[in-house]
N, CA, C and O atoms as a CHARMM CRD file, in Angstrom:
* protein
*
  260
    1    1 MET  N     78.55500  90.95400 125.39400 PROA 1      0.00000
    2    1 MET  CA    77.54200  89.85500 125.32400 PROA 1      0.00000
    3    1 MET  C     77.88200  88.86100 124.04700 PROA 1      0.00000
    4    1 MET  O     77.90300  89.19700 122.86300 PROA 1      0.00000
    5    2 PRO  N     78.11800  87.67900 124.54100 PROA 2      0.00000
    6    2 PRO  CA    78.70600  86.66300 123.33600 PROA 2      0.00000
    7    2 PRO  C     77.77200  86.54700 122.26200 PROA 2      0.00000
    8    2 PRO  O     78.26200  86.61500 121.13500 PROA 2      0.00000
    9    3 CYS  N     76.30700  86.35700 122.37100 PROA 3      0.00000
   10    3 CYS  CA    75.52500  86.33200 121.33600 PROA 3      0.00000
   11    3 CYS  C     74.03100  86.96000 121.43000 PROA 3      0.00000
   12    3 CYS  O     73.22700  86.48900 122.23400 PROA 3      0.00000
   13    4 TRP  N     73.73800  87.89600 120.69200 PROA 4      0.00000
   14    4 TRP  CA    72.55100  88.64600 120.83600 PROA 4      0.00000
   15    4 TRP  C     71.35200  87.74400 120.57800 PROA 4      0.00000
   16    4 TRP  O     70.39200  87.72800 121.34800 PROA 4      0.00000
   17    5 GLU  N     71.42400  86.99000 119.47600 PROA 5      0.00000
   18    5 GLU  CA    70.40700  86.32300 119.25100 PROA 5      0.00000
   19    5 GLU  C     69.97300  85.20500 120.37600 PROA 5      0.00000
   20    5 GLU  O     68.79600  84.92500 120.60400 PROA 5      0.00000
   21    6 LEU  N     71.00300  84.65600 120.99200 PROA 6      0.00000
   22    6 LEU  CA    70.75000  83.74200 122.09400 PROA 6      0.00000
   23    6 LEU  C     69.95000  84.59000 123.37600 PROA 6      0.00000
   24    6 LEU  O     68.98500  84.13400 123.99000 PROA 6      0.00000
   25    7 PHE  N     70.49100  85.72600 123.58600 PROA 7      0.00000
   26    7 PHE  CA    70.17800  86.35100 124.49900 PROA 7      0.00000
   27    7 PHE  C     68.66900  86.84200 124.54700 PROA 7      0.00000
   28    7 PHE  O     67.93900  86.88700 125.53600 PROA 7      0.00000
   29    8 ASP  N     68.36300  87.22000 123.16400 PROA 8      0.00000
   30    8 ASP  CA    66.77500  87.48800 122.76900 PROA 8      0.00000
   31    8 ASP  C     65.91400  86.42700 122.89400 PROA 8      0.00000
   32    8 ASP  O     64.71000  86.59200 123.09000 PROA 8      0.00000
   33    9 ASN  N     66.54100  85.13100 122.77600 PROA 9      0.00000
   34    9 ASN  CA    65.52400  84.08200 123.11800 PROA 9      0.00000
   35    9 ASN  C     65.42800  83.66800 124.60700 PROA 9      0.00000
   36    9 ASN  O     64.71700  82.76400 125.04600 PROA 9      0.00000
   37   10 GLN  N     66.17700  84.39200 125.24400 PROA 10     0.00000
   38   10 GLN  CA    65.77600  84.11600 126.97200 PROA 10     0.00000
   39   10 GLN  C     64.36100  84.58700 127.30900 PROA 10     0.00000
   40   10 GLN  O     63.66900  85.24600 126.53300 PROA 10     0.00000
   41   11 SER  N     63.97400  84.18100 128.57900 PROA 11     0.00000
   42   11 SER  CA    62.74700  84.67500 129.07400 PROA 11     0.00000
   43   11 SER  C     62.95000  86.27900 129.55900 PROA 11     0.00000
   44   11 SER  O     64.04200  86.77400 129.83800 PROA 11     0.00000
   45   12 ALA  N     61.82200  86.88800 129.59100 PROA 12     0.00000
   46   12 ALA  CA    61.80000  88.12400 130.08800 PROA 12     0.00000
   47   12 ALA  C     62.49800  88.30800 131.31000 PROA 12     0.00000
   48   12 ALA  O     63.30800  89.23300 131.36500 PROA 12     0.00000
   49   13 ASP  N     62.29700  87.49700 132.41600 PROA 13     0.00000
   50   13 ASP  CA    62.73800  87.70200 133.44200 PROA 13     0.00000
   51   13 ASP  C     64.35900  87.65600 133.68100 PROA 13     0.00000
   52   13 ASP  O     65.01400  88.37700 134.43400 PROA 13     0.00000
   53   14 TYR  N     64.81900  86.60000 132.82100 PROA 14     0.00000
   54   14 TYR  CA    66.13100  86.56400 132.71400 PROA 14     0.00000
   55   14 TYR  C     66.81600  87.90100 132.01400 PROA 14     0.00000
   56   14 TYR  O     67.79700  88.41900 132.54600 PROA 14     0.00000
   57   15 LYS  N     66.39800  88.29100 131.11800 PROA 15     0.00000
   58   15 LYS  CA    66.90100  89.48400 130.41200 PROA 15     0.00000
   59   15 LYS  C     66.64900  90.76100 131.42200 PROA 15     0.00000
   60   15 LYS  O     67.53400  91.61700 131.39700 PROA 15     0.00000
   61   16 GLU  N     65.82500  90.92100 132.07700 PROA 16     0.00000
   62   16 GLU  CA    65.60500  91.85800 133.11000 PROA 16     0.00000
   63   16 GLU  C     66.64500  91.50800 134.07900 PROA 16     0.00000
   64   16 GLU  O     67.33800  92.49600 134.32300 PROA 16     0.00000
   65   17 SER  N     67.00200  90.47200 134.71400 PROA 17     0.00000
   66   17 SER  CA    67.95800  90.30700 135.59400 PROA 17     0.00000
   67   17 SER  C     69.33000  90.73300 135.26200 PROA 17     0.00000
   68   17 SER  O     70.13700  91.04000 136.13900 PROA 17     0.00000
   69   18 ILE  N     69.64500  90.75700 133.79500 PROA 18     0.00000
   70   18 ILE  CA    70.94400  91.19200 133.38200 PROA 18     0.00000
   71   18 ILE  C     70.79700  92.63700 133.06900 PROA 18     0.00000
   72   18 ILE  O     71.80800  93.32200 133.22600 PROA 18     0.00000
   73   19 PHE  N     69.77100  93.18900 132.67600 PROA 19     0.00000
   74   19 PHE  CA    69.65500  94.60800 132.31800 PROA 19     0.00000
   75   19 PHE  C     68.65800  95.12400 132.90700 PROA 19     0.00000
   76   19 PHE  O     67.68700  95.39200 132.20000 PROA 19     0.00000
   77   20 PRO  N     68.59000  95.42900 134.41200 PROA 20     0.00000
   78   20 PRO  CA    67.54600  95.84700 134.91500 PROA 20     0.00000
   79   20 PRO  C     66.74400  97.24700 134.59900 PROA 20     0.00000
   80   20 PRO  O     67.39800  98.28900 134.63900 PROA 20     0.00000
   81   21 LYS  N     65.52100  97.29100 134.32600 PROA 21     0.00000
   82   21 LYS  CA    64.95900  98.66100 133.85000 PROA 21     0.00000
   83   21 LYS  C     65.49700  99.79400 134.63200 PROA 21     0.00000
   84   21 LYS  O     65.92500 100.75900 133.99800 PROA 21     0.00000
   85   22 SER  N     65.53000  99.80700 135.78000 PROA 22     0.00000
   86   22 SER  CA    65.97300 100.85400 136.86900 PROA 22     0.00000
   87   22 SER  C     67.34600 101.08900 136.90900 PROA 22     0.00000
   88   22 SER  O     67.75200 101.86700 137.77200 PROA 22     0.00000
   89   23 THR  N     68.34600 100.43600 135.94900 PROA 23     0.00000
   90   23 THR  CA    69.62600 100.77600 136.08100 PROA 23     0.00000
   91   23 THR  C     70.05400 101.20500 134.57600 PROA 23     0.00000
   92   23 THR  O     69.66500 100.53800 133.61700 PROA 23     0.00000
   93   24 PRO  N     70.72900 102.15100 134.44400 PROA 24     0.00000
   94   24 PRO  CA    71.15900 102.80200 133.21700 PROA 24     0.00000
   95   24 PRO  C     72.29700 101.57700 132.63700 PROA 24     0.00000
   96   24 PRO  O     72.97300 100.89200 133.40400 PROA 24     0.00000
   97   25 VAL  N     72.34000 101.47700 131.22900 PROA 25     0.00000
   98   25 VAL  CA    73.31200 100.47600 130.71200 PROA 25     0.00000
   99   25 VAL  C     73.83100 101.25200 129.67500 PROA 25     0.00000
  100   25 VAL  O     73.19500 101.80800 128.77900 PROA 25     0.00000
  101   26 LEU  N     75.24700 101.24700 129.89700 PROA 26     0.00000
  102   26 LEU  CA    76.22000 101.76000 128.90600 PROA 26     0.00000
  103   26 LEU  C     77.08600 100.72100 128.26300 PROA 26     0.00000
  104   26 LEU  O     77.77700  99.93400 128.90900 PROA 26     0.00000
  105   27 ALA  N     77.01200 100.76000 126.91900 PROA 27     0.00000
  106   27 ALA  CA    77.74400  99.73500 125.98800 PROA 27     0.00000
  107   27 ALA  C     79.02900 100.46400 125.49200 PROA 27     0.00000
  108   27 ALA  O     78.92200 101.60600 125.04600 PROA 27     0.00000
  109   28 MET  N     80.07900  99.92800 125.54700 PROA 28     0.00000
  110   28 MET  CA    81.38700 100.11500 124.98400 PROA 28     0.00000
  111   28 MET  C     81.88300  99.24600 124.04000 PROA 28     0.00000
  112   28 MET  O     82.19200  98.16000 124.53000 PROA 28     0.00000
  113   29 GLU  N     82.05800  99.34000 122.91900 PROA 29     0.00000
  114   29 GLU  CA    82.38900  98.41900 121.76100 PROA 29     0.00000
  115   29 GLU  C     83.68400  98.70000 120.86900 PROA 29     0.00000
  116   29 GLU  O     83.67800  99.75800 120.24100 PROA 29     0.00000
  117   30 ALA  N     84.53000  98.05800 120.77800 PROA 30     0.00000
  118   30 ALA  CA    85.69400  98.38100 120.02900 PROA 30     0.00000
  119   30 ALA  C     85.61300  98.48900 118.64600 PROA 30     0.00000
  120   30 ALA  O     86.35200  99.24300 118.01300 PROA 30     0.00000
  121   31 LEU  N     84.67700  97.71400 118.08200 PROA 31     0.00000
  122   31 LEU  CA    84.61400  97.47700 116.62500 PROA 31     0.00000
  123   31 LEU  C     83.45300  98.13600 116.08400 PROA 31     0.00000
  124   31 LEU  O     83.54700  99.15300 115.39600 PROA 31     0.00000
  125   32 ALA  N     82.30200  97.55200 116.39300 PROA 32     0.00000
  126   32 ALA  CA    80.98200  98.07300 115.85300 PROA 32     0.00000
  127   32 ALA  C     80.03800  98.23700 116.79100 PROA 32     0.00000
  128   32 ALA  O     79.66100  97.25000 117.42400 PROA 32     0.00000
  129   33 ALA  N     79.49000  99.51800 117.04200 PROA 33     0.00000
  130   33 ALA  CA    78.64000  99.70500 118.20200 PROA 33     0.00000
  131   33 ALA  C     77.18600  99.55400 117.78100 PROA 33     0.00000
  132   33 ALA  O     76.30500  99.49600 118.63900 PROA 33     0.00000
  133   34 GLU  N     76.87900  99.48000 116.31500 PROA 34     0.00000
  134   34 GLU  CA    75.58800  99.14700 115.88400 PROA 34     0.00000
  135   34 GLU  C     74.92200  98.07500 116.50200 PROA 34     0.00000
  136   34 GLU  O     75.67800  97.10700 116.57600 PROA 34     0.00000
  137   35 GLY  N     73.91500  97.88000 116.93100 PROA 35     0.00000
  138   35 GLY  CA    73.28600  96.83000 117.47500 PROA 35     0.00000
  139   35 GLY  C     72.94100  96.86600 119.12800 PROA 35     0.00000
  140   35 GLY  O     72.10600  96.18100 119.71800 PROA 35     0.00000
  141   36 TRP  N     73.76800  97.78800 119.63500 PROA 36     0.00000
  142   36 TRP  CA    73.75300  97.70200 121.12200 PROA 36     0.00000
  143   36 TRP  C     72.64000  98.63800 121.63600 PROA 36     0.00000
  144   36 TRP  O     72.22800  98.61300 122.79500 PROA 36     0.00000
  145   37 CYS  N     72.10600  99.61800 120.49400 PROA 37     0.00000
  146   37 CYS  CA    70.95200 100.58300 120.97100 PROA 37     0.00000
  147   37 CYS  C     69.73600  99.70200 121.43700 PROA 37     0.00000
  148   37 CYS  O     68.84900 100.17200 122.15000 PROA 37     0.00000
  149   38 LYS  N     69.74100  98.48800 121.02600 PROA 38     0.00000
  150   38 LYS  CA    68.59100  97.56500 121.51600 PROA 38     0.00000
  151   38 LYS  C     68.47600  97.43000 123.11000 PROA 38     0.00000
  152   38 LYS  O     67.44200  97.36800 123.77500 PROA 38     0.00000
  153   39 TYR  N     69.75100  97.40400 123.53000 PROA 39     0.00000
  154   39 TYR  CA    70.04600  96.92700 124.95400 PROA 39     0.00000
  155   39 TYR  C     70.52900  97.99700 126.02300 PROA 39     0.00000
  156   39 TYR  O     70.35900  97.98400 127.24200 PROA 39     0.00000
  157   40 ALA  N     71.17500  98.92200 125.23100 PROA 40     0.00000
  158   40 ALA  CA    71.87900 100.04200 126.18200 PROA 40     0.00000
  159   40 ALA  C     71.11900 101.35900 126.07400 PROA 40     0.00000
  160   40 ALA  O     70.32700 101.53400 125.14700 PROA 40     0.00000
  161   41 HSD  N     71.34000 102.27500 126.99000 PROA 41     0.00000
  162   41 HSD  CA    70.72000 103.45400 127.24500 PROA 41     0.00000
  163   41 HSD  C     71.48700 104.50900 126.25300 PROA 41     0.00000
  164   41 HSD  O     70.95300 105.43500 125.64300 PROA 41     0.00000
  165   42 SER  N     73.02200 104.10300 126.24200 PROA 42     0.00000
  166   42 SER  CA    74.00300 104.94100 125.72500 PROA 42     0.00000
  167   42 SER  C     75.00200 104.07500 125.10500 PROA 42     0.00000
  168   42 SER  O     75.22000 102.99200 125.65000 PROA 42     0.00000
  169   43 VAL  N     75.61000 104.37600 124.10100 PROA 43     0.00000
  170   43 VAL  CA    76.66000 103.51900 123.52300 PROA 43     0.00000
  171   43 VAL  C     77.93400 104.27900 123.05900 PROA 43     0.00000
  172   43 VAL  O     77.86600 105.29500 122.36800 PROA 43     0.00000
  173   44 ILE  N     78.89300 103.82200 123.40600 PROA 44     0.00000
  174   44 ILE  CA    80.34200 104.29400 122.81900 PROA 44     0.00000
  175   44 ILE  C     81.25800 103.39400 122.05800 PROA 44     0.00000
  176   44 ILE  O     81.82700 102.42400 122.55600 PROA 44     0.00000
  177   45 GLY  N     81.35700 103.77100 120.85000 PROA 45     0.00000
  178   45 GLY  CA    82.14200 102.90900 120.03300 PROA 45     0.00000
  179   45 GLY  C     82.94500 103.60400 119.09000 PROA 45     0.00000
  180   45 GLY  O     82.70400 104.79100 118.87100 PROA 45     0.00000
  181   46 MET  N     84.12900 102.85300 118.33900 PROA 46     0.00000
  182   46 MET  CA    85.25500 103.54400 117.76500 PROA 46     0.00000
  183   46 MET  C     84.18000 103.44700 116.27900 PROA 46     0.00000
  184   46 MET  O     83.31200 102.61500 116.01400 PROA 46     0.00000
  185   47 ARG  N     84.62900 104.59200 115.53200 PROA 47     0.00000
  186   47 ARG  CA    84.08900 104.51900 114.19500 PROA 47     0.00000
  187   47 ARG  C     85.43600 104.73800 113.19700 PROA 47     0.00000
  188   47 ARG  O     85.32100 105.20500 112.06400 PROA 47     0.00000
  189   48 SER  N     86.60300 104.37200 113.72600 PROA 48     0.00000
  190   48 SER  CA    87.59900 104.75700 113.05500 PROA 48     0.00000
  191   48 SER  C     88.69100 103.54300 113.28800 PROA 48     0.00000
  192   48 SER  O     89.87200 103.76400 113.55800 PROA 48     0.00000
  193   49 PHE  N     88.22400 102.46400 113.17000 PROA 49     0.00000
  194   49 PHE  CA    88.97700 101.24200 113.58600 PROA 49     0.00000
  195   49 PHE  C     90.09000 100.87100 112.50100 PROA 49     0.00000
  196   49 PHE  O     89.79600 100.70300 111.31800 PROA 49     0.00000
  197   50 GLY  N     91.39800 100.75700 112.99700 PROA 50     0.00000
  198   50 GLY  CA    92.46800 100.72200 112.02800 PROA 50     0.00000
  199   50 GLY  C     93.15000 101.83500 111.76700 PROA 50     0.00000
  200   50 GLY  O     94.32800 101.76100 111.41600 PROA 50     0.00000
  201   51 ALA  N     92.50700 103.02500 111.89900 PROA 51     0.00000
  202   51 ALA  CA    93.02300 104.33300 111.45300 PROA 51     0.00000
  203   51 ALA  C     94.36900 104.55400 111.92500 PROA 51     0.00000
  204   51 ALA  O     95.20800 105.13700 111.23800 PROA 51     0.00000
  205   52 SER  N     94.60300 104.08900 113.11400 PROA 52     0.00000
  206   52 SER  CA    96.08900 104.29200 113.75200 PROA 52     0.00000
  207   52 SER  C     97.22900 103.55000 112.91400 PROA 52     0.00000
  208   52 SER  O     98.39900 103.93200 112.89300 PROA 52     0.00000
  209   53 GLY  N     96.76600 102.50900 112.26900 PROA 53     0.00000
  210   53 GLY  CA    97.76300 101.80800 111.36700 PROA 53     0.00000
  211   53 GLY  C     98.75400 101.34400 112.44700 PROA 53     0.00000
  212   53 GLY  O     98.59400 101.45100 113.66300 PROA 53     0.00000
  213   54 ALA  N    100.02900 100.69800 111.66400 PROA 54     0.00000
  214   54 ALA  CA   101.03800 100.15600 112.52600 PROA 54     0.00000
  215   54 ALA  C    101.88100 101.24500 112.85600 PROA 54     0.00000
  216   54 ALA  O    101.98700 102.26500 112.17500 PROA 54     0.00000
  217   55 ARG  N    102.56200 100.97700 114.06200 PROA 55     0.00000
  218   55 ARG  CA   103.63700 102.00900 114.28700 PROA 55     0.00000
  219   55 ARG  C    105.04100 101.95700 113.43400 PROA 55     0.00000
  220   55 ARG  O    105.40800 100.91600 112.88900 PROA 55     0.00000
  221   56 PRO  N    105.66300 102.97200 113.38300 PROA 56     0.00000
  222   56 PRO  CA   106.89500 103.07900 112.58000 PROA 56     0.00000
  223   56 PRO  C    108.01100 102.13000 113.48700 PROA 56     0.00000
  224   56 PRO  O    108.09100 102.08900 114.71500 PROA 56     0.00000
  225   57 PRO  N    108.84500 101.38400 112.48300 PROA 57     0.00000
  226   57 PRO  CA   109.90700 100.53700 113.22700 PROA 57     0.00000
  227   57 PRO  C    110.76500 101.50400 114.31200 PROA 57     0.00000
  228   57 PRO  O    110.72200 102.72500 114.15500 PROA 57     0.00000
  229   58 ARG  N    111.40100 101.02600 115.21400 PROA 58     0.00000
  230   58 ARG  CA   111.96400 101.59700 116.41600 PROA 58     0.00000
  231   58 ARG  C    113.39500 101.71100 115.72100 PROA 58     0.00000
  232   58 ARG  O    113.74800 100.77300 115.00700 PROA 58     0.00000
  233   59 PRO  N    114.17300 102.72500 115.87700 PROA 59     0.00000
  234   59 PRO  CA   115.60100 102.55000 115.49300 PROA 59     0.00000
  235   59 PRO  C    116.34900 101.57900 116.12200 PROA 59     0.00000
  236   59 PRO  O    115.89600 101.27500 117.22500 PROA 59     0.00000
  237   60 LYS  N    117.61800 100.82900 115.69400 PROA 60     0.00000
  238   60 LYS  CA   118.10400 100.18300 116.22800 PROA 60     0.00000
  239   60 LYS  C    118.91800 100.62700 117.27800 PROA 60     0.00000
  240   60 LYS  O    119.49900 101.67800 117.00700 PROA 60     0.00000
  241   61 ARG  N    119.19100 100.08500 118.58800 PROA 61     0.00000
  242   61 ARG  CA   120.18900 100.57200 119.49700 PROA 61     0.00000
  243   61 ARG  C    121.41000 100.11300 119.24400 PROA 61     0.00000
  244   61 ARG  O    121.60900  99.02700 118.70000 PROA 61     0.00000
  245   62 PRO  N    122.42600 101.00000 119.66500 PROA 62     0.00000
  246   62 PRO  CA   123.94600 100.42500 119.40800 PROA 62     0.00000
  247   62 PRO  C    124.17700  99.37200 120.37300 PROA 62     0.00000
  248   62 PRO  O    123.64600  99.41100 121.48300 PROA 62     0.00000
  249   63 SER  N    124.88100  98.50900 120.03800 PROA 63     0.00000
  250   63 SER  CA   125.45900  97.20900 120.81900 PROA 63     0.00000
  251   63 SER  C    126.40200  97.61800 121.97000 PROA 63     0.00000
  252   63 SER  O    127.31900  98.42400 121.81800 PROA 63     0.00000
  253   64 LEU  N    126.11200  97.01200 123.11200 PROA 64     0.00000
  254   64 LEU  CA   126.89400  97.29100 124.30100 PROA 64     0.00000
  255   64 LEU  C    127.76500  96.28500 124.61100 PROA 64     0.00000
  256   64 LEU  O    127.67900  95.69900 125.69100 PROA 64     0.00000
  257   65 ARG  N    128.70500  95.97900 123.68600 PROA 65     0.00000
  258   65 ARG  CA   129.68200  94.98000 123.56600 PROA 65     0.00000
  259   65 ARG  C    131.11900  95.50400 124.11300 PROA 65     0.00000
  260   65 ARG  O    132.09900  94.75900 124.08500 PROA 65     0.00000
């Protein structure tokens, strides 16, 4: 969802058409899962963003000359 504030300002009919009450909603967020609990029944999110860090440099390959 691009902007929660804009979505919240829409009519109840529009919001129901996006998130029908009869359909379970699962939110998956790569950065911050907080906030989705207002719209989704279940939320999956990363709590360790950036923990993997940069990969080590690859060894140089010998030249094929």
